[in-house]
N, C-alpha and C positions, 0 to 999 in steps of 0.2 A: 504490499501498500504505500508506503515512504517514496519507495522508488515511481510509483505512477503518479504523483500528489505535484510534482510541477509539471507534466505533458496533460494533466486535469485538468491545473488553473490554465495556462494555456488555452488551452479549449477551449473554458468561460472565455474567455477575455476575446478569441477569437471567436464568439460566434454571438456576443455580446457586442463587435464589432460590427459583422456583420448585419443584428440586428436594428443599429444604430443607421447604418449607409442605408436597408431599406425603408423606416419611415425617413430618413431624410430625401429620398429621393419621389415620395410619394406625391403627389399631385391633387389639387381639389382645382375644377374650375370655378371662375370668381363667379361669387350669386348679382344677382341682377340688379336686389338692393340695395349689396354698397355697390355698385355702378352707377346708377340713378342717387345716390346719397350724394358720392363725390362731384357729377355734376350740380347738384343741387346747394354743395357750398356745404353742406351740415356736417360734415365730416373729413378730416381732411384725405390724401393721396399721401397713403401707403401703403406696405407690404401686407395690411389685412384685406388690398380689394387689388392685389396684384394679382394675378393669372396664375403665379409660380407659388401660392401660398402653400406652406408646407402643414403634414400632417399634424405636426404637434400645436402648431398655429390656431390648426381648428378646433385642436381639442383643449388647445386654453380658452380660445373665446366659447367652447361649450361648456366649462368651466366657469366662468364670468356669470356668463348668459342665466345656470341654473341654480348656482348655489350660491348670487349678486354678492360674491363677496366684494369686501371692500375697496375704494382706490379716492383718494383727496383731488381735489381741485390741481394740486398742486404736483403730486404725480403724474396726471393727466395732462398736464401743462409741459411738461419736462419730456413724456414718451414724445408729445408732439412737437416737439422742437429739435429731439432726437430723432425724428421720423419714425416710428417705432411702434406699433400697432400694442391695443389693447391687450390682443390676443396674444402677443410674444411677452410680453410682460407678465401676462399667467401662465403660459408655455416656461417660460424661465421658472417661476415661483413653483410649476408641479413637477420639474427636475430639479433642483434644489431639496426641495421637500423628499420627494423619493431615492433620493442617493443618501439625505439624512436616516430614511427609516429604514432603510435596507442596509446600511455599510455595517450595523455590528451586525446582519444577521449574514451577509456575506463573511467578514472575517470570522464567524464563527464555522462556519461550511468554511474555509481552507483550512481554517486547522484541524474539522477532524477526519479533510481529507488527509494531511500530512500524518493523523493522528499523534498528534498534539493532546496533553487535557485538558478538558473546556471546563467551563460552566455554565449556564444561562444568564449570570448577570449583563454581561454589555449588552442585552437583548435589550433592559430596562432602561438606556442610553439610547434607542432609537427615536422614540416619544421627542425627546431631549432636541436629537441633531434635526427631529424633519422639523422640529416646532421653529430651532434656528434657520434651517436653510428658508423657512417661508420667509424668514423678514430678515434674512439676506440677501436679495432678490429688493427690498424697498433701503436698504445702507446702498448696494451696489447702485441704483440710481440717483438716490440723494449726492451721494459721490458726483454724478459726472454732471452737478448744476451747473457750478461757475466754467466749465467747460464747453456745455451746451450754451449757458448767455454766452460766451467769447463766440463759439462760432458763429450763433443767428445773427451780433452785432456785427460782427463782419460780414455776413452775407448782407445784410440789409445797406451798408455801405458800398459795398463789391456792386448792388443793382444800381443801387443811389451816380455809381460813376457811368455805367454802362449806359442806365439812364441818359447820359449827360452828353456824353459819345454820339447818342441814336441822334436824339436833337441836334446837336452841332453838324450830325450828316443828313440836314435837312428834315428828317422823321416825323411825324407828327407827335404831337404826345400820346394818342392813343397806342399808337406805333410805337414810339419807343419801350413804356411802360409793356409792349407788350412782345416784344423782338427782345427785349433784354431780359425778362422772366422764366426765356424756353431756350436762353444761352447754360445755364444750370440744370445740375439733376442735384442739388441740395436739398435739404426738408425746405426752407421758406419759397425757396423757388420753383420746385412741384406746384406747392399751393398755393401761391401767383399765382401758377399756371392754370390751373388748374378753374378756380374764381374767373381768371381773366377771360377762358374758354366760353367758360357758363356768359358771362357778359359778354363775348359776339353772338354766340346762341340764341339771345334775347335781346340783340341790339340794344343795350342801353350802355351807358359812361360807367368806365370800371372805375370812378374812385370811390363811390359808393363801394364797393366790396373793396378798397384797399383801406378804406378805413374799417371794415367788415377783421382784414386780418389782425389790423392792426392791432386791436383791442382784444383778439381770437388770440396772439402772438404776446401780445404784453410788449410793442415797440413803435411808440409812440412819434418816434423821427418819422414813423411812413405813413403816419394822419397828416404833420406837418408836409412833407411831401405830396401828395393826395390833392393838398390845399393849394400848392402850388403849380400844377398840374394844371390843376381844373381853371384856375385862372386865365394861366397862361393858355389853354388853348380858347380860352373866350375874347379872347386877338391882346390880352394884355401883352405887352415887352418883358416879360419874366425871365429869360432867358440866362442874364449873366444873375439877377436873384436869384434862382435855380442854382449855380456853378457856385455861387458865395453861400449858397446854403448847406451844397454839400462837402464844401471845403471846411465850412465852421464844423458839420456832423463828423466828416473824418479827422478835423484836428481835436474835438472833443473825444473822442476815442480812443486817441494816442496818448492823450492826455491821463486818461483815465488807465490805459492801459500800463504807463510809466507807476504810475502811483499803486496797479497793482502789483507792479514789478519790486517797487521801493518796499512795499510790505513785505512780501516773498522774502526779501533778502533781508530784511531786517529781521523777520522771524527766524534765520538760520543761526544769528551772530551766537545764539544761546548754545547751538552745539557747537559755537567756536571759545565759547568762555567757560565750557565743560570740564576741556583737557586741564587750563589754567588753574580752576575749586580745583580737580583732584591735587594735582601735585602742590598746591598750598596747603592742602589738610592733610596732603602725606608731610610736609613739617612741620604743621600745625600737632596734630594729634601727639606726637611721642613725646613732648616736652607736659603736654598737658596731663598723659599719664601718670609722666616721674612728680609732677606737683601735686596730683591726689593719692599718689602713695602706689597704684597700679601696676 
């Protein structure tokens, strides 16, 4: 049994890998309700409405819809900014929870196969690890908040620059924002492209849709930008004003990035002072021991 143990474990690993490959290759067609919701603007265009939606995401969507698992407003915003679907988030929760639940059992099975003495006590850790895995997904999402906000800010300023270039190429205000939104595949660009496409089909101006996206994504700069573009489309000569506003937003963004970089640098100073502090304690503690008679 001991001689066959490594081969049994290797076979289990290979089988699990093959199962994951098969599950990852499964695809389901896009649901008509999801496609209509994207055109309607009620939900963003994410992998949840993509034709190549995977089986795990479908299972996560089923869990969220059936069990009514809670999802905070901030988590919804972070998922929206990162381009992830709610189904993908709950699929990650399912994977981490299942891993935590069955990890002690797998360890126990491996020990039995190897012929080592075992006790059922590690199985008591299964529920604890399962709960920890469930909330680990929340922690991982919360840790991406700063990175996602930075990416969104960079995307919106890039969009402003692209629109300004389109206007310099004598494109109309509507054409400029429509063409600029289709250049990138970033989540914000995809959301704006879907909203502008809906406005084109409805033959309406895109400025109200841009205000809606600004409120939805918490990007107030986009609202100011939409107001300037609306006035320019109505005949006001605001090309220089647009360029000045874009330059002002860019400078403000760079100043904010410098401030964050300075904060990160100051946060690292504590790790620079720790070696000197430890060295000073090494010189001070022995005389103190002598003074107190130790």
